[in-house]
C-alpha positions, 0 to 999 in steps of 0.5 A: 339575859346574864350574858347581856348583863355580864357584858354591860358590867364589864363595859361599865367597869372598864369604861370607868377606869378608862375615864379615870385614866383619861381625866388623870392624863389631862389633869397631869398635862394641865398641871405641867407633868413631863411632856409626853406622859399624857400622850403615852397614856392616850396611846395606851388608852387608844390601844385598849379601846381598839382591843375592845372593838376587836373583841366586840367584833369577834365576840359572836364567834368566841361566844360559842367556845365559852362556859357560862356557868353561874359558879364561874360568872358570879365570882367573876362579877365580884372580882371585876367590881372589887378590882375596878374599885381597887384599881381606881383607888390606887390610881387616884392615890398615886395622883400626879405622880403617875406616869404612862411610862414605867421608867419615868418619874414625875418631878418631886416623886414620892414613894407611896407606901400607904393605902393600896400601896400598903397592900401590894407594891403594884396595886394598879397592876394587881387591880388590872389583872383582877379586872382581866381575870374577872372579865374572863370569868364573867364573860364565859371563861374562854371568850376573853382569855387572850386579853388576860394572857396579853395583859399578864405579859405586858404587866410582867414586862413593866414591873421589873422596869418600875422595880429597878427605877424605885430601887435606884431612886429610893434605895434604902426606903424601897428595900424596906418596902419590898421586904414587907409588901408583896409585889402583886398578890396580897397574902401570897407570902403568908401562903408561902410561910405556912407551907 
């Protein structure tokens, strides 16, 4: 029973994020964002849907190598739900300034440093990584581990591009922001200072 519930919660969380992204891409296209950003977002969304379908097809065989201990699944559930909320908060807060391409800024782009952007410089990526890790833990530690690895690699390639663009566009403001706000993991600097 927990397996079905875990799978349902996972699909609901990812589905809600997907709906928010599609709505954001459509609203951005309607409000005149740069050409191609909505198309790029829709291609990426399509890739996520395809990955989900492939996972669904292979799930039965992968389920055999999973660990479904409650002490792994409960933290996974909490992390998935909290990360979903954090991801949506960050995406909504960024609003029309969001772009599907990490190297593209929207017209009249402003540097966001409040809300979730005061917690981490890349709260959408932080939330997505949390969602991936939560999904892995909730669905049996092993079943969807490959998605976590792929997601981490994709995010690791996108962050430097965004960091360079922000540094170039907002040199002084972004330098101050970088000094006070962690890149991905909130509180990581506090751990480094104490050791």
